C-alpha positions as CSV (number, residue, x, y, z in Angstrom):
1,M,19.8,-10.3,-1.3
2,A,18.7,-12.0,1.9
3,S,15.5,-9.5,1.6
4,S,14.9,-9.9,-2.2
5,L,14.8,-13.7,-1.3
6,G,12.2,-13.3,1.4
7,L,10.1,-11.0,-0.7
8,L,10.4,-13.5,-3.5
9,S,9.3,-16.5,-1.2
10,L,6.4,-14.3,0.1
11,V,5.0,-13.5,-3.5
12,V,5.7,-17.6,-4.7
13,C,3.7,-18.6,-0.8
14,L,0.9,-16.1,-1.7
15,I,0.6,-17.2,-5.6
16,L,0.4,-20.8,-4.7
17,V,-2.1,-20.1,-2.2
18,T,-4.4,-18.1,-4.4
19,V,-4.2,-20.8,-7.1
20,G,-5.1,-23.4,-4.7
21,E,-7.8,-21.8,-3.7
22,A,-9.2,-20.8,-7.1
23,R,-8.9,-24.4,-8.7
24,I,-11.0,-25.6,-5.3
25,S,-13.5,-22.8,-6.1
26,S,-13.9,-23.9,-9.4
27,S,-14.7,-27.7,-8.9
28,L,-17.4,-26.5,-6.4
29,S,-21.0,-27.2,-7.6
30,K,-23.9,-24.8,-7.3
31,Q,-25.3,-26.3,-4.3
32,E,-22.0,-25.7,-2.5
33,N,-21.5,-22.5,-3.4
34,L,-25.0,-21.7,-2.1
35,E,-24.0,-23.4,0.8
36,L,-21.3,-21.3,1.2
37,E,-23.4,-18.3,0.9
38,E,-25.2,-18.9,3.4
39,Q,-22.5,-19.9,6.1
40,L,-21.1,-16.2,5.0
41,R,-24.8,-15.0,5.9
42,I,-25.0,-16.5,9.1
43,L,-21.3,-15.5,10.2
44,N,-21.0,-12.1,8.8
45,K,-23.4,-10.1,11.0
46,Q,-24.4,-6.4,10.4
47,P,-21.7,-4.1,11.9
48,I,-22.1,-0.9,14.2
49,K,-18.6,0.1,13.1
50,T,-15.9,-1.3,10.9
51,I,-12.2,-1.7,11.5
52,H,-9.8,-2.0,8.8
53,A,-6.9,-3.8,10.4
54,E,-3.3,-2.0,9.7
55,W,-2.6,-6.2,8.2
56,G,-5.3,-5.7,6.0
57,D,-8.3,-8.0,7.5
58,L,-11.7,-6.1,8.3
59,Y,-13.0,-6.8,11.8
60,D,-16.7,-5.9,12.4
61,C,-17.7,-4.7,15.7
62,I,-20.7,-6.7,16.5
63,E,-23.4,-6.1,19.0
64,F,-22.6,-8.6,21.9
65,H,-25.7,-10.4,22.0
66,K,-25.9,-11.0,18.0
67,Q,-22.3,-12.6,17.6
68,P,-22.3,-15.5,15.7
69,A,-21.3,-17.8,18.7
70,F,-25.0,-17.5,20.0
71,D,-26.1,-19.3,16.7
72,H,-24.9,-22.7,18.1
73,P,-27.7,-25.2,19.0
74,L,-26.5,-25.3,22.5
75,L,-25.9,-21.7,23.0
76,K,-29.0,-20.4,21.3
77,D,-30.9,-19.5,25.2
78,Q,-28.1,-18.1,26.4
79,K,-28.0,-14.8,24.3
80,S,-31.3,-13.5,25.6
81,L,-29.3,-13.4,29.3
82,M,-27.0,-11.0,28.1
83,N,-25.3,-11.5,31.6
84,D,-21.5,-10.7,30.2
85,E,-20.5,-6.8,29.4
86,T,-17.9,-6.2,26.8
87,I,-14.3,-5.4,28.5
88,P,-12.9,-2.4,27.2
89,P,-9.2,-1.5,25.8
90,T,-6.8,-0.4,28.6
91,P,-3.5,1.4,28.0
92,H,-2.0,-2.2,28.8
93,D,-3.7,-3.5,25.9
94,K,-1.8,-1.2,23.5
95,K,1.5,-2.7,24.9
96,S,0.3,-6.3,23.6
97,I,1.9,-8.1,20.6
98,F,-1.4,-7.7,19.0
99,S,-4.6,-5.0,19.5
100,L,-6.9,-3.4,17.1
101,G,-5.8,0.0,18.8
102,D,-9.0,1.8,20.2
103,G,-11.2,-1.4,19.4
104,C,-14.6,-1.7,19.3
105,P,-17.6,0.7,21.0
106,K,-19.2,-0.5,24.7
107,G,-21.8,-3.4,24.2
108,T,-19.9,-4.3,21.0
109,V,-17.1,-7.2,20.1
110,P,-14.2,-7.5,16.9
111,I,-15.2,-10.4,14.9
112,R,-12.9,-11.1,11.8
113,R,-15.0,-10.7,8.5
114,T,-15.2,-14.0,7.1
115,T,-14.6,-14.8,3.6
116,K,-15.5,-17.3,0.9
117,E,-12.0,-18.1,0.5
118,D,-11.5,-18.6,4.2
119,L,-14.3,-21.0,4.2
120,I,-12.9,-22.5,1.3
121,R,-9.5,-22.9,3.0
122,S,-10.6,-24.1,6.7
123,Q,-12.5,-26.8,4.4
124,S,-9.6,-28.4,2.8
125,L,-7.1,-27.8,5.9
126,S,-9.9,-30.4,7.5
127,S,-10.0,-33.1,4.7
128,W,-5.6,-33.4,4.9
129,T,-5.3,-36.8,5.9
130,P,-1.8,-38.1,7.9
131,S,0.8,-39.3,5.3
132,A,4.6,-39.4,4.7
133,A,4.0,-35.9,3.6
134,N,1.8,-33.5,5.4
135,R,2.9,-35.3,8.5
136,I,2.4,-33.1,11.3
137,Y,5.3,-33.2,14.4
138,R,4.9,-31.7,18.0
139,A,7.9,-30.6,20.4
140,G,7.3,-29.8,24.1
141,V,5.6,-31.5,27.2
142,Y,2.4,-33.0,28.3
143,Y,1.0,-32.9,32.1
144,K,-1.4,-35.5,32.6
145,K,-3.8,-35.2,35.8
146,T,-7.5,-35.8,35.9
147,G,-9.8,-33.2,36.9
148,M,-7.7,-30.0,35.9
149,H,-9.4,-26.8,35.6
150,G,-7.2,-25.1,32.7
151,G,-3.6,-24.7,32.2
152,K,-1.4,-21.8,31.4
153,G,2.2,-20.6,30.4
154,T,4.0,-17.2,28.5
155,V,5.1,-17.9,25.3
156,N,7.6,-16.2,22.6
157,A,6.3,-15.4,19.2
158,W,8.4,-15.8,16.1
159,H,8.2,-15.4,12.4
160,P,9.5,-18.7,10.6
161,E,9.6,-19.3,7.0
162,V,6.9,-21.2,5.6
163,R,5.8,-22.4,2.0
164,S,2.5,-22.4,1.2
165,D,1.9,-26.1,2.1
166,Q,3.5,-26.0,5.6
167,Y,2.6,-24.3,8.9
168,S,4.4,-23.7,11.9
169,S,3.1,-22.8,15.2
170,S,3.3,-22.4,19.0
171,E,0.3,-23.3,21.5
172,L,-1.1,-24.2,24.8
173,S,-3.6,-26.8,24.5
174,I,-5.9,-28.9,26.9
175,K,-7.7,-32.0,26.2
176,S,-9.9,-34.9,27.3
177,G,-11.1,-38.4,25.5
178,P,-9.4,-40.6,23.2
179,F,-8.2,-39.6,19.9
180,N,-11.2,-39.9,17.7
181,Q,-13.5,-38.2,20.1
182,T,-10.6,-35.5,21.3
183,N,-12.5,-32.7,23.4
184,A,-9.7,-29.8,22.8
185,I,-8.9,-26.5,22.8
186,K,-5.7,-24.7,21.9
187,F,-4.5,-21.1,21.5
188,G,-1.2,-19.8,20.4
189,W,0.5,-18.2,17.7
190,T,0.9,-19.2,13.8
191,V,2.0,-18.8,10.8
192,N,-0.2,-20.6,8.2
193,P,-0.9,-19.6,4.8
194,H,-3.4,-22.2,4.2
195,L,-5.3,-21.0,7.2
196,Y,-5.2,-17.2,6.6
197,G,-3.9,-16.5,3.4
198,D,-0.5,-15.0,3.9
199,D,2.8,-15.6,6.1
200,K,2.0,-13.0,8.4
201,T,2.5,-14.1,12.0
202,R,-1.2,-14.7,13.7
203,N,-2.7,-15.8,16.9
204,F,-5.1,-18.6,16.5
205,A,-8.0,-20.1,18.5
206,Y,-9.4,-23.5,18.2
207,W,-11.9,-25.9,20.0
208,T,-13.7,-29.9,19.2
209,G,-16.1,-31.3,20.7
210,D,-15.3,-34.7,18.8
211,G,-11.9,-34.8,17.5
212,G,-13.0,-32.4,14.5
213,H,-15.3,-34.6,12.8
214,K,-18.4,-32.3,13.1
215,T,-17.8,-29.8,15.9
216,G,-15.3,-26.9,16.3
217,C,-13.1,-24.9,14.2
218,Y,-10.5,-22.1,14.0
219,N,-11.1,-18.9,15.4
220,T,-14.8,-17.5,14.6
221,L,-15.7,-19.9,11.4
222,C,-18.1,-21.3,13.3
223,P,-20.2,-20.8,16.2
224,G,-19.0,-21.6,19.7
225,Y,-16.5,-19.2,20.9
226,V,-18.1,-16.0,22.4
227,Q,-16.0,-12.7,22.1
228,V,-16.0,-10.6,24.5
229,H,-13.0,-8.1,24.6
230,Q,-13.5,-5.0,22.4
231,T,-9.9,-5.3,20.9
232,R,-8.3,-8.1,21.6
233,G,-8.9,-11.7,19.9
234,P,-8.3,-14.8,17.7
235,G,-6.9,-14.4,14.3
236,Q,-5.0,-11.0,14.9
237,A,-1.5,-10.3,13.3
238,V,1.4,-10.2,15.9
239,A,2.4,-6.7,16.0
240,Q,6.1,-7.5,17.1
241,T,8.3,-11.0,17.0
242,S,11.4,-12.4,18.9
243,I,14.7,-11.4,17.4
244,I,17.3,-14.3,18.0
245,G,19.5,-13.3,20.5
246,G,17.8,-9.8,21.1
247,Q,14.2,-8.7,22.5
248,Q,11.4,-11.3,22.7
249,Y,7.9,-10.6,22.3
250,E,5.8,-12.8,24.6
251,V,2.0,-13.4,25.6
252,A,0.9,-15.0,28.8
253,I,-2.1,-17.5,27.8
254,E,-4.5,-18.9,30.0
255,I,-7.1,-21.0,29.6
256,S,-9.5,-21.9,32.4
257,L,-12.6,-23.1,34.0
258,E,-15.2,-20.5,35.9
259,Q,-16.5,-23.0,37.8
260,E,-20.0,-20.8,38.9
261,T,-20.7,-20.3,34.9
262,G,-19.5,-23.1,33.3
263,K,-17.2,-20.7,31.0
264,W,-13.5,-22.0,29.6
265,W,-12.2,-18.7,29.6
266,L,-9.5,-17.8,27.0
267,I,-7.3,-14.8,29.2
268,L,-4.3,-13.3,27.2
269,D,-1.8,-11.7,29.9
270,D,-4.5,-11.3,32.9
271,V,-7.2,-9.9,30.5
272,K,-10.2,-12.1,29.8
273,I,-10.6,-11.9,26.0
274,G,-13.5,-14.3,25.6
275,Y,-14.7,-18.0,26.2
276,W,-16.2,-21.3,25.4
277,P,-19.4,-22.5,27.4
278,N,-19.0,-26.2,29.1
279,Q,-22.2,-27.4,27.0
280,L,-19.4,-27.7,23.9
281,F,-17.5,-30.3,25.7
282,E,-19.2,-33.1,27.3
283,L,-15.6,-34.5,28.0
284,F,-14.5,-31.5,30.0
285,K,-16.7,-32.4,32.9
286,P,-15.4,-32.8,35.5
287,G,-12.4,-31.2,34.0
288,V,-9.4,-31.8,31.7
289,E,-7.1,-34.6,31.6
290,S,-3.8,-33.3,29.8
291,I,-2.4,-30.4,28.9
292,F,0.4,-29.6,26.1
293,W,2.8,-26.8,26.3
294,G,5.2,-26.1,22.7
295,G,5.5,-26.0,18.9
296,R,3.6,-27.9,16.2
297,V,4.4,-28.1,12.6
298,K,3.3,-29.6,9.2
299,A,5.6,-30.9,6.4
300,G,4.9,-30.0,2.9
301,N,3.6,-32.2,0.1
302,D,7.6,-33.4,-0.2
303,G,8.2,-34.2,3.3
304,V,9.8,-31.4,4.2
305,S,8.9,-29.7,7.6
306,P,9.6,-25.9,8.3
307,P,11.3,-24.5,11.5
308,M,9.8,-24.4,14.5
309,G,10.6,-21.3,17.3
310,S,13.3,-19.5,16.1
311,G,14.6,-22.5,13.8
312,L,17.8,-23.1,15.7
313,S,18.5,-25.8,17.8
314,I,17.3,-25.4,21.5
315,D,20.2,-24.5,24.1
316,E,20.2,-23.2,27.6
317,Y,19.6,-19.5,26.2
318,Y,16.1,-18.1,26.1
319,E,16.7,-15.9,23.8
320,T,17.7,-18.0,20.8
321,T,14.9,-20.7,21.0
322,G,11.1,-21.4,21.3
323,Y,9.8,-21.2,25.0
324,F,6.9,-21.7,27.2
325,A,7.7,-20.0,30.8
326,D,5.8,-20.2,34.1
327,L,4.0,-23.3,33.4
328,K,0.9,-24.1,35.2
329,Y,-2.2,-26.3,35.8
330,I,-5.2,-25.0,37.5
331,D,-6.8,-27.7,40.1
332,E,-10.2,-27.9,41.4
333,S,-9.4,-25.5,44.0
334,N,-8.4,-22.6,41.4
335,Q,-4.9,-23.1,42.4
336,S,-2.3,-22.4,39.7
337,L,0.4,-25.2,40.7
338,Q,3.7,-26.4,38.7
339,P,3.6,-29.8,37.4
340,E,4.9,-32.1,39.7
341,S,6.4,-33.8,36.3
342,V,5.9,-33.4,32.5
343,D,6.4,-35.6,29.9
344,T,8.3,-34.7,26.8
345,V,7.2,-35.5,23.5
346,V,9.2,-34.8,20.1
347,D,7.6,-36.3,16.7
348,C,10.7,-36.0,14.9
349,R,14.0,-36.5,16.4
350,G,16.9,-38.4,15.3
351,S,20.3,-38.5,13.6
352,V,19.1,-35.3,12.0
353,N,18.0,-34.0,15.5
354,L,15.1,-31.9,13.5
355,Y,13.1,-30.6,16.2
356,D,13.7,-31.0,20.4
357,A,12.3,-29.7,23.7
358,K,13.6,-29.8,27.2
359,Y,12.0,-28.7,30.1
360,Y,14.1,-27.2,32.8
361,S,12.0,-27.8,36.3
362,K,14.0,-25.6,38.4
363,H,13.2,-22.6,36.3
364,N,9.8,-24.1,35.0
365,M,10.5,-23.2,31.4
366,L,10.5,-25.3,28.1
367,H,12.5,-24.4,25.2
368,F,11.7,-26.2,21.8
369,G,12.4,-25.5,18.6
370,G,14.7,-26.4,15.6
371,G,14.3,-27.5,11.7
372,L,15.6,-24.0,10.4
373,D,17.3,-25.5,7.5
374,G,14.6,-28.0,7.0
375,A,14.6,-31.5,6.6
376,E,12.7,-35.1,5.3
377,C,11.6,-36.5,8.2
378,Y,9.3,-39.6,7.7
379,L,7.9,-41.4,10.6
């Protein structure tokens, strides 16, 4: 019975997402449709090979120097240098919680093929405005220190049940600058029907150089992020997710500056995946100001919030909750150090104790999550 209800929930979720896209698409003007087609032409390059991922997406193997990243005005002069070598898969990669199997041929990188629906959804994502409904809540910890060159931590992946107007994610993010002009890079996992059009647990990458006003996007939906790995990249579905009280599936995330080249590398399980050039982040010079580890969710239109992490209230047992382990910041000398102290942030905690976070400094581990039954949490 439970599996039938889960299937029904998924079907309803996908129907609502599809109907929403159809309504937005039908309301677009001829000019707007032409602009979307032009974006697709720029983003979807001629592939050397196309991979049909087992979760349904198409990934095009694009020559490294022809990938969409180098269409960014600040990066056009970099592609002719061709200093980067693509990174091939190893046996270790096949043990990752996400991978494209054998991946792309040498000299090419996998870029998720963008559809018009992807662009429509991403545009409506950026048009959401804060309200009692559509609120975004966090539970985790911040570490603030000027001049940091990145952060790292190991997070476990879950598959929380969300509706089409909600999302639930866990992330590591680095930031600098005031709220309305934030420079930021984020990476983590999410269940986000509005971003991906399904309820799968996927990884995501996000960047902005101005608080999301005119720059930045998720994954490769705009130029900026440079992919180097031939198998692993943003937007991929997570093969296995954690079990309450059982097996935990996790990924080690690092976002760090390579001082010699000015590249902000995305490193997963000690393997370089891709990077964001420093030219995209005016306020990342000489380093970042804060790092966040934890969960982030968005409430639905009715104010009801989805589960975060496993959905269970946090306790001392790591197998039952969302966690980040081995929290580190990277200093100017490229040393990875445990934060001296962290600031706990919980945006939705009160009599219902919907979300919570606790940092265990002795073990350098953060537990966060909650909200399995859903609740109204107006701030």
